[in-house]
Each structure stands twice: as structure tokens, then as C-alpha cells.
N, C-alpha and C positions, 0 to 999 in steps of 0.2 A: 538463537535468532541473531545474535550479534555477529557470529561467524557467517551466517547466510548473507547478511547485509554487507559486511566488510569484504567478502570474497566473491560477491556478485553471483551467488548460487541460485538466485530466484529473480523475481520481478517486484519492484517497489511500486505499489499502487496508492496514490494519494486520493482520498475520497472527499476532499474539500471542494468548495465551489471553484469555478474557473477564476473568479476574481481573487479569491484567497491564494490559489495556486500561483497566479501570475505575480503576486506580491512576494513570493519566495518559495522555493521548493528544493527537494533533493535532486541533485544532478542525475539524469537518467530515469527519473521516476515518470510514471504514466498517470495522468489526471483523469479519473472517472468519478465524477461526483456521486455521492451516496444514492441520490434519487434516481440515477441512471443505471445503477448496477443490475437490477432485474432485466432491463431491456438489453444490456450488453453482456449477458451471462456467457454467450458462446465465445465472444471475444476474450473474456476472462479465462475461459476453459482452455483456449489456445495459447495462452501465455506460458512462459517458462515458470514452473512451480519450484518451490513454494512461493506464494505471493506474500509479500510483507505489506500490510495495510497501515496507512498512517493518515492522520488528520491534524487538527489543532491540539486537541487534548487527549484523544484516545476514545472518546465516546462514539463518534461516527464510525471510526475504524472498528470498534467493538461490534457495532450493529452489522457492519459489512462482513466481519469475520463470522458472526453467527449465521448470517444468510448463506455465505459461500460454503461454509462447512456443511450445512444442510444439503448443499448441492454437490457434495463430494469433491470440493476443490481444496487442495492442501494449502492452508494459509495461516498466517500469524497476525495478531494485532500488535503492530509495532508502536502504537501509541502516538505521541506527538511527532510530527515530521521533523522537529528540531532534534529529537533524540535519535531518530533514524539517520538524520544528516550527520550527527556526531559520530555514530558508528561507521558510517560510510566514509567520512573524511579521516578517521583515525588511522586507517591502514593505507591510505592513498597518498 
């Protein structure tokens, strides 16, 4: 997963609220709050996969991962957006 993030091989989706996202996020990530994921499933299916999901601690991204996996979308739980941001900035 670190390679996927560092080499931009997929799409980073932040499932935190809009307020949390605006307070800091991974450059280039897309904000789709967890509660909006079912309604925006077609949008998610159209994104470059694999999706790397992140939130504050990994709980909400874990829930999103479970849901999206059941809908045959290739994705990973990236955990905290700070960890994803670290991997993203390491090679840039």
C-alpha cells in the first residue's frame, strides 16, 4: 500500500467530515464522508483504483473498506490520513 500511495497508483479517498477534511488533508485526496459513500458508489467505481481510504484513526476508513469491498471495488484501509500523508510526502 505504501508504494500505491507514494507512486500515485490509485486514488486517496478521505472519509472524514468536510470540517475535518478542511482542517488538514493529503494533497490530491478526495473527500467523501463515510455517510455519503452508499449514495456516491457510482462515483467511487469510476475512480482510478485501487482506492486508499483514510480518516482520523482508521475506524471509519475500515467501515468504508468493508462496504466498498462488498461492492467489488479494489481498496485498502490506509488508516489515519496522517500516515497516508507521510507515505505520500516521503517520495515527493
